[in-house]
C-alpha positions as CSV (number, residue, x, y, z in Angstrom):
1,M,0.0,0.0,0.0
2,A,1.4,3.4,-0.9
3,G,2.1,5.8,1.8
4,T,1.1,9.4,2.0
5,K,3.5,12.2,1.4
6,S,4.8,13.9,4.5
7,R,7.5,16.3,5.7
8,R,9.8,13.5,7.0
9,R,13.4,14.3,6.7
10,G,16.8,12.7,7.4
11,E,17.0,9.3,9.0
12,Q,13.2,8.9,9.3
13,L,12.7,9.5,5.6
14,E,15.6,7.3,4.6
15,H,14.3,4.4,6.8
16,A,10.9,4.8,5.2
17,I,12.4,4.6,1.7
18,L,14.5,1.6,2.5
19,D,11.6,-0.2,4.1
20,A,9.4,0.6,1.1
21,A,12.2,-0.7,-1.3
22,W,12.4,-4.0,0.7
23,E,8.7,-4.5,0.6
24,E,8.6,-3.8,-3.1
25,L,11.4,-6.2,-3.6
26,R,9.6,-8.9,-1.7
27,E,6.4,-8.4,-3.7
28,V,7.7,-7.9,-7.2
29,G,11.4,-8.9,-7.3
30,Y,14.3,-6.9,-8.5
31,A,13.5,-7.1,-12.2
32,R,10.0,-5.5,-11.8
33,L,10.9,-3.1,-9.0
34,T,10.7,0.6,-10.0
35,V,11.9,3.7,-8.1
36,E,8.5,5.2,-8.8
37,A,6.7,2.4,-7.0
38,V,9.1,2.7,-4.1
39,A,8.5,6.4,-3.9
40,A,4.8,5.9,-3.9
41,R,5.0,3.3,-1.1
42,A,7.3,5.5,1.0
43,G,5.1,8.5,0.5
44,T,7.8,10.6,-1.2
45,S,9.0,11.4,-4.7
46,K,11.5,10.0,-7.2
47,P,13.8,13.0,-7.0
48,V,14.1,12.6,-3.2
49,I,15.2,9.0,-3.8
50,Y,17.6,9.8,-6.6
51,R,19.3,12.4,-4.3
52,R,20.3,9.6,-2.0
53,W,20.9,6.7,-4.4
54,A,22.0,6.9,-8.0
55,G,19.8,4.1,-9.2
56,R,17.7,1.1,-8.6
57,A,20.6,-1.2,-7.8
58,E,22.1,1.0,-5.2
59,L,18.7,1.5,-3.6
60,V,18.1,-2.3,-3.5
61,I,21.5,-3.1,-2.0
62,A,21.0,-0.3,0.6
63,A,17.6,-1.8,1.5
64,W,19.2,-5.2,1.9
65,Q,21.9,-3.7,4.1
66,H,19.3,-1.8,6.1
67,R,17.5,-5.1,6.8
68,A,20.6,-7.3,7.3
69,P,21.9,-7.7,10.9
70,T,25.1,-5.8,11.2
71,E,25.9,-5.9,15.0
72,H,28.1,-8.7,16.1
73,R,28.8,-8.9,19.9
74,T,32.1,-10.5,20.5
75,P,31.8,-13.8,22.3
76,D,34.1,-14.2,25.3
77,T,33.7,-17.8,26.5
78,G,37.4,-18.1,27.5
79,A,38.3,-20.5,24.6
80,L,38.8,-20.0,20.8
81,R,36.6,-22.9,19.7
82,S,33.6,-22.0,21.9
83,D,33.9,-18.4,20.9
84,L,33.8,-19.4,17.3
85,L,30.8,-21.7,17.9
86,V,28.9,-18.9,19.5
87,L,29.8,-16.5,16.6
88,F,28.8,-19.0,13.9
89,T,25.6,-19.8,15.7
90,T,24.7,-16.2,16.0
91,I,25.5,-15.5,12.3
92,A,23.4,-18.5,11.3
93,R,20.4,-17.4,13.2
94,R,20.6,-13.9,11.9
95,A,21.2,-15.0,8.4
96,D,18.2,-17.3,8.5
97,A,16.0,-14.3,8.7
98,M,17.6,-12.8,5.6
99,M,18.3,-15.9,3.5
100,N,14.8,-16.1,2.1
101,E,13.5,-15.9,-1.5
102,V,14.1,-12.2,-1.5
103,V,17.8,-12.4,-0.9
104,A,18.1,-15.4,-3.2
105,G,16.3,-13.3,-5.9
106,V,18.8,-10.4,-5.5
107,M,21.7,-12.8,-5.7
108,S,20.3,-14.4,-8.9
109,E,19.7,-10.9,-10.4
110,A,23.4,-10.2,-9.8
111,F,24.2,-12.7,-12.6
112,R,22.0,-10.9,-15.0
113,H,22.6,-7.2,-14.0
114,P,26.2,-6.1,-13.9
115,E,25.4,-3.1,-11.8
116,V,23.9,-5.3,-9.1
117,A,26.9,-7.7,-9.2
118,A,29.3,-4.8,-8.8
119,L,27.4,-3.4,-5.8
120,L,27.1,-6.8,-4.2
121,R,30.9,-7.4,-4.6
122,E,31.5,-4.0,-3.0
123,R,29.2,-4.7,-0.1
124,L,30.5,-8.2,0.5
125,V,34.2,-7.2,0.5
126,A,33.8,-4.1,2.6
127,D,35.3,-4.2,6.1
128,S,32.3,-5.0,8.3
129,P,31.5,-5.3,12.0
130,L,31.9,-9.1,11.5
131,A,35.6,-8.6,10.5
132,G,36.2,-6.6,13.8
133,T,34.5,-9.4,15.8
134,V,36.6,-12.1,14.2
135,R,39.8,-10.1,14.8
136,R,38.9,-9.6,18.5
137,I,38.2,-13.3,19.0
138,V,41.5,-14.2,17.4
139,D,43.4,-11.5,19.3
140,R,42.0,-12.9,22.6
141,A,43.1,-16.4,21.6
142,V,46.6,-15.1,20.9
143,E,46.7,-13.4,24.3
144,R,45.6,-16.7,26.0
145,G,48.3,-18.6,24.1
146,E,45.9,-20.7,22.0
147,L,47.3,-19.3,18.7
148,L,50.5,-17.8,17.6
149,P,50.1,-14.2,16.3
150,V,48.3,-14.2,13.0
151,R,47.5,-11.7,10.3
152,L,43.9,-12.1,9.1
153,P,43.2,-11.3,5.4
154,S,39.8,-9.8,4.9
155,R,38.7,-12.9,3.0
156,V,39.3,-15.0,6.2
157,T,37.3,-12.6,8.4
158,R,34.4,-12.8,5.9
159,L,34.5,-16.6,5.8
160,P,32.1,-17.4,8.6
161,L,29.3,-15.5,6.8
162,D,30.4,-16.9,3.4
163,L,30.2,-20.5,4.7
164,I,26.8,-20.0,6.3
165,R,25.4,-18.1,3.3
166,N,26.7,-20.9,1.0
167,E,25.0,-23.5,3.2
168,N,21.7,-21.6,3.1
169,V,21.8,-21.2,-0.7
170,M,23.0,-24.7,-1.5
171,C,20.9,-26.6,1.0
172,G,17.9,-24.3,1.3
173,T,18.0,-24.5,5.1
174,P,20.1,-22.9,7.8
175,P,22.9,-25.1,9.1
176,D,22.1,-27.0,12.2
177,D,24.4,-27.4,15.2
178,D,26.3,-30.3,13.8
179,V,27.0,-28.4,10.5
180,L,28.1,-25.3,12.4
181,A,30.5,-27.4,14.6
182,S,31.9,-29.0,11.4
183,M,32.5,-25.5,9.9
184,V,34.4,-24.5,13.0
185,D,36.3,-27.8,13.5
186,D,37.0,-28.9,10.0
187,V,37.4,-25.5,8.2
188,Y,37.9,-22.4,10.3
189,L,40.1,-23.6,13.2
190,P,42.5,-25.5,10.8
191,L,42.6,-22.3,8.7
192,L,43.5,-20.1,11.6
193,R,46.1,-22.5,12.9
194,G,47.6,-22.8,9.5
195,L,47.8,-19.0,9.1
196,A,49.4,-18.8,12.6
197,A,51.9,-21.5,11.9
198,P,55.6,-20.3,12.1
């Protein structure tokens, strides 16, 4: 349902636009989404949207980012493995709320629309709160003597989310506790130990 135009400004208006874009995306998909429809739903105008985002792709990625969970509290259980299990479990639960047909649709559109693919790459490689969380977990493990000092490439700090996202896309379901434990024990811990090896 289209909203009514109002005098909203700043963050309130931006949130209304991003929420409207997400709802349009859910209802019609990326291919049929229009900035005009988003503006109508948000109760604003196309020029207002174009002042913030250069085009449909930027708007859609911004809406996705707005809905995606971005806060990652750093687990502190006293051991590297259990910290990682808590982190992976938290990511899996949050990703489950996002890894629905809408996100799958955006990902598939990336293959057909170069501008979406470019923005997705930029979004996925950007330094994120997750990267900081992973670095803090590893730094604490180094301080406790569980790991030798290690430099973490950005691809490694993104890997927990990449593994979980891949599991969601390939299997159609969020990873259960056994799968998450396997990701930690069979993939991530060996990788960290290999990177830290003298």
